[in-house]
N, C-alpha and C positions, 0 to 999 in steps of 0.2 A: 531554439528551434520552435517554429510555429506550425500549427495546423489550422489555417485560417484564423490567425491571431490567437490560437489556443496552444498552450505548451504541450509538448510530447515527452513523456517519461516512460520508464520501464519498471515492471515488477517481475520478480524471479522466485518461483516456487519449485524449480526443478533441481536436479542434482547439484549440490553445493560445491563440488570439487573444482568447478571451473568458474567460480564467481569472480576471481581476481581478473582473469582475462576478459570476462564479460563486462565488468565495471570499467576497465580501461577502454574497451572497445566502444561502449556507449558514450563515454566522455569524449572520445575522439570524434564520434559522429554526432555530437551536439545535443544529446538527450539532456533534459533539464534535471531529472533526478533518477535514482536507482533505489528501489525498495526491495528488501528481503523479508520473507514470510516465516511464520512458525507452523511447522507441520511435524507431527511425531510419527514418522515412518522411516523405513530403511533407506529410502531414496531421496529424502528431503531434509532440510535443516530444522532442528528444534530450537536453535539459538539465534534469532534474528539480530539481537543486539551485538553479539559477538561478530557475526558476519558483517554487520554494518560498520563496526569498528575497523575490521580488516579491509573492507572495501574502501573506506575513507583513507586508509593508509596507502593505498596504491593509486589514488586519484588526487586531483588538485582543485578542481572547480565544480564538478557535478555534485548536486545535493545527494545525500545518502541517508537511508533510514529504514524503519521497520514498518511493515504493513501486514499484520501488526502483532505486537506482543499480546499474548492471551492473558488479559488482565485478571481473569478469574484465578489464575495460578501464580500471580506475581504480587509482590508487596510494592505499593506505590512509592514508598520512600526509597527502596532499593532501585527501582526504575529511574526515579528522578536523580539519584546520586550517580548512577551509571552514565546518564546523559550529561550531567554536569562535567564529569571527567572527560567524556568524549569531546565536549566543547572546549575544554582546556587545550586539546591538541588540534582540533579541526574547526574551531570557531563556530559560526552560526549556520553552517551548511548541513547540520544534522536534523533529520525529521523523526519525531517520536510518534509513531502510529500505534494505536492499540485496537484490539478487536474483542468481541464478546463470544467468540466461538467456544464450544466445550469439547473436551477430549473424551473419546469413548472409554468405558470401563474395561479393565480395572486400572488402566493407566491414569485416568482422571483423578481417582481417589489418591493414587500414589503421588501425583503432582500437588494435590492439595495438602498432603502430609499432615492431616489432622485439622486443617483450617475449615472454616464454614463451607458448607456445600454451595456450589455455584448456583447463583440465581440472578435474575436481572436487577432485582432491588439491591442486592449486594454489589453487583457490578457498577450500578449507578453511583453508589456511595464511594466506591474505590476510585471511580473516574473523577468525581468531584474533588476527592482528596489529592489525586495526582495533578489535576489542573492547578490546584492551589499551591502545590509544591513547585511546579514548573513555571507557572505564570501567576504569581500571587497578585492580589489586588494592589492598587496604587498605594504607595507609602508603607507596604508591608513586605518584609524580606522573607524569602522562602526558608522553611526549616532545612531543606536540603542544602541551602547555601552555607549554613552554619556547620554542617556535618561533612562536607566533601569539598575538595578543591575544584575550582572552575572560575571562569571569567566573572568579574564583579557584577555585570549586568547580563549574564547569560540568558538566552531565551531561544530555545529550539521551537520549530513549528510543531504544534500538537494536533494530531489527527485522530478522528474516530473512523474506523474502517468497518464497513458492513453493508447490508443490503435490505434491512427491514425498516418499517415505519417508526417503531419505537426508538431505534438507534438514530434515525434521522432527526427525530424531534429532540432527543437528548443532546445530540451534537449541536443543533441550533440553539437550544436553550442555554447551553454552556458557552456559546460563542466560539466553537471549535471549527476547524476545517473538516469537511466530510468527504471520505473516499467511498464511492458507491461501486460495489462489485457487480457490474452489469452481466458479466459472464456467468457467475454463480446464480444470480437471480434468474437469469434466462434458463440455465440448466435445471434448476430446481422447480421451475414453473411456479414461483412464489406468488403470493397474493399481491395485488396492486401493481401498477406499471411503474417501471423505474423512474420515468420523468415525473410521475405523480409523487413519488417518495422524495425525490430531490426538491421538488416544489414545496413539499411539506417542511423540509429542512430550512429552506429559505424563509418560509412564513414564520417559523419558530425562532429564527435567528435573533440573538441578542448580542450586540457588539460589546467588546471589552477592550482593554488596553492592548492586548496582543493581536486581536483579529477584529478589524473595524468593519468588515463586510463578509457576507457568506461566500464561501469558496468551495467549489465542487470539482473533484477529480473522478473520472469514470474509468474503471478498469476493464479492459477488453482483451480476450485471448484469440489467437489465430495464427495463420501462417501466410507469409508473403514470399512468393517465388516468381520466377520468370513466367511460369505457365500455370493455368488452373489445374490440369491433371497432376502436376508435380506437387502442388500445394495440397490437393486432396489426398494423395498418397502419403505424404508426411503426416498429415493430420490423423488419418486413420491408423497409421502405424503407432502413433503415440497412445492410442486407446485399444490396442490389439487384444488386451486381456479383459476388456469389458464387453458385456453383451450388447450394450447400446452405445453408439458413438454420439457424443453430444454435438450440438450445432456450434460452429465457431462464430465469433463476432465479426471476423474478417477473414477472407480466404481468396488467394489467387494472385494475379500480377499486381504490381504497385498501383496502377491507376484505379483498379477495382477496389483494392484495399483502402486506398486513400478516400475514395468516394464513400465507402461504407463508414469509415471512421468519422468523416465529416457529417454524415447523416446522423450518427449517434451523438456527435457533439451538438448539433443543432437541436435534436430532440431533448437533450438534457440541459441545454444552454451551459455546457460544461466549460469551466475555466481551464481544464487540463484533461488530456487523454493519456491513460497509463496502459501500455501494451505489454503483453507477454507473448513472445514468439514460441510456439509449442511444437516441438519435434524431438524424436529420440536421438537425433544427430546434432551434436554441438555446432558443427560448422554450418549446418542449415539454419540453426537459430540465429547465429551471428549474421548470416547472409540476409535473413528476413529483416533483422533490425536495420541493416544497411540499406536495403531497398526502401523500407519505410522512411528512413531518414532522407534519402535522396529525393523521394517523391514529395515529402512534406516541405522541402526547401525550395 
């Protein structure tokens, strides 16, 4: 599927109980990939690798992955071994996305379980280690390949997911794909414009054997329905317990949503747009994905 020659994919941070139907629906409607997130709440999944495995099992062609595993709380070797095993079953349609977000206390300390406190310096070291395991330099075999089953030359796509300048530079320096979270950057009123941050990523990019050019995906949240009033109602309903309702990236009927997504794509020069349809009603989320799919084709 294209959005003016740009891939259209989906990210899912909502209630995980309906992920299997969502994955099949997105595949049926031509989405390029389906990403699962890590959130430690009562209504979201804390295990994106597990959900990605299950989603891959109910689909055949759509790329499936994580956006992203919170690497502060994970061992790079374990992550690499998990994805080698996934590739044994599902080939090279797995995406390994990691993020640098931290979990509030006291759960953050519990997840660290005695390991070093989360810091950007420590994160960078772990990311370098993970990349060497997943995508070792030429003529060097991965440590994970010796310790776990998987294809002889397995190589999943490795992504860094985030919204800050430091992460953009780190992704570029390591020659990784970069997923920029436009929605969170917008909601947090973070420093620096999104297009400036992705331009910084491209400027810092250093090609390697696994990624020969910079690649940017931009994540956008919203609701697509037949009418603007209905879209506004569904969007507000999803944030009914919050004092302030955040601004959506796209909202309204298909033509309006598509025009807005194309505007974002041009601003970022994005290779891919990743959407999340936000609504408290599952059927409305699927309908939103369908309308976007029909409009983009």
